[in-house]
N, C-alpha and C positions, 0 to 999 in steps of 0.2 A: 648755166653760163656763170653764175653766182660765183666769185671767188671772193678772196680777200680784198681785193680792191676794185671797184668799177670801172668798166670800159669808158673811156674818157673818147668823146667825140666832138670836135671842134668843128662846127659849120659857120663858113666864112662866106662871101659874097657881098656885093655891092646892096644897098638900101632897093627893097622893092623887087627883088629877085625870087621870093617866097621861101627864105629860111624859117620865118616863123610858122607858116603854114605846113611847110615839110614836118618839122620837128612835133609840131603837134599833131600829126598825124602819125609819126613815129610812135612817140607816147602811146598813143591809144592802141597800135600795133603792139607796142611793148605791154601792156597792161593786158590786151586781150590773150595772149601768150601766158601771161601770169609774172612776168619780167618787171620788177620794179624799176622805174625809170625817174630820172630826175633831170632838171634843166636851169642852166645859170645862162641869164642874159647880160651882156655887155652893153651899156649903153654910156654915148657922150655926156648925156644929162644925169643932173642929180636924179636920185628917186623921189616920185613924190609920195610922200605919206600921208594916206586918209588925216583929214583932220581931227576926226574921234581918236587918233591915235597919237598925239601930240603929247600926252602924259608919257607915252612910252618912249617918246624920242627924249624928253627933258631925261630921263631916266636913263637912257643910254649916253648921254651927255657927263651925267654925274657919275658914269662910271660901271652902271649895269652891263653884265656881258653873258649871253644876250639879255636885252629886253624885249618881252613878249608880248603882245597886244591880240588879246580874243574879243572878237566880236562876230556874233551868231554862230554859224559853222565854219568859221575862216579864221585862220591865226596868222599874224605877220610877226616874224623875228627878226629885231633888229639887232646890228652887229656890225662893229667897226671889220671892215674888209682885211683879209690877210695881207700882209706887205707885200708878197710874192704869191699870186693865184697859179699854182704849178697843180701838177696832178695829186701830191700827197693834200695840199690844202682842200683840192676838190672832193678826193676821198673822206677826208675828215668833217667836212661839209655834208656829205650826203652819204654816208655810211651804209644806208640799207638799199642803196641802188644797184642795179644790174649794170645798166648804163646811163651815163650823164652825159646831155647834147648840151654842149657850150656855144651858144648863138653868138658871134661877134668876138669870140675870145680865141686867141691862137695859143693852144698850149704845147709846150713842148712833149713830144713823146706820144702826143693823142692823134688818132686817126683824123685826118686833116680833109675834110669835104668842102669842095667848092661849088656853091650854087650860080650857075651861069645863067643870064638874062638873055638878051638879045643880041644878034649880032654886032651891035657897037660895041661890044664888051670883048670883041674877040682879041685884040691886041694886048689887053687885060690878062686874058685867059693865057695867051701863048705865053706870056710871062710866068705866071702861075702855075702851070701844068708840072713841071720839073718839082714842085713843092706839095704838090697834094698827092693824097691818095685814091681819093673818088672825086668825080665828077659828076653833078646832076644838073642835068638840061633837057630841055624839050626841043629847042632849035637843032634842026637838022646839020647845018653847017657845024655846030659846036660839036654835035655826035661824032661827026667826020674826023674834025680834028682831033679828039680825045682818043679815038679808035686809032690812028695814024700815030699818036706817040705814044700807044701801049698803056694808057690811064686808064683804071674800072670807071665804069659809068652807069647810072641809072637815068630815068626819067623822073619827074617828081611823083608819077602814079606807081613806081616800083618799091614802094615801102616795105613791103613783104620780103622782095629780095635783098634789100638794102639791110634788113635786121639779121637776114640770114648771112650774109657778108660779114656783117660786124661780128656776130657769134664766132663765125669761122676763123675770122682773122685774130680775134682776142684768143681764141684757144691755143695759138701759138705765141702769144706775147707773154712778157714776164708776167 
């Protein structure tokens, strides 16, 4: 599947709907298949940088781009966020990835996936169905609603089928 650009997948939904767990399982499945995957997480909070990497934060503020902190077997790269987080910016940030899962980040031209929770979200879901490519839901009423609207749907347990769908869809994208 690896082309010159990775497949970008926006995973959207309310807090607590299982976005992080689903992405984690999807990354594990990609790795099992030998497909490099990356993840981006958008948060409303500023990132918390480990206390022992404070020097790296100072280097970034001084103008280092990026400033890299190595600790044990992990690395933390600090960098200024791109002015516009679009497909090109994500491809540049994750050049080795076949698929990039973007949690909470709605990227133009990306596969748009909505994680649905319980029935109390049905009104929000009805507004969103026209704007998404895939619905992931466990609740039977949500699944029926999606079927009635012609939306591609999976349950959170359908990780393999979801990855197969992404591969097939990306084969026909630019």
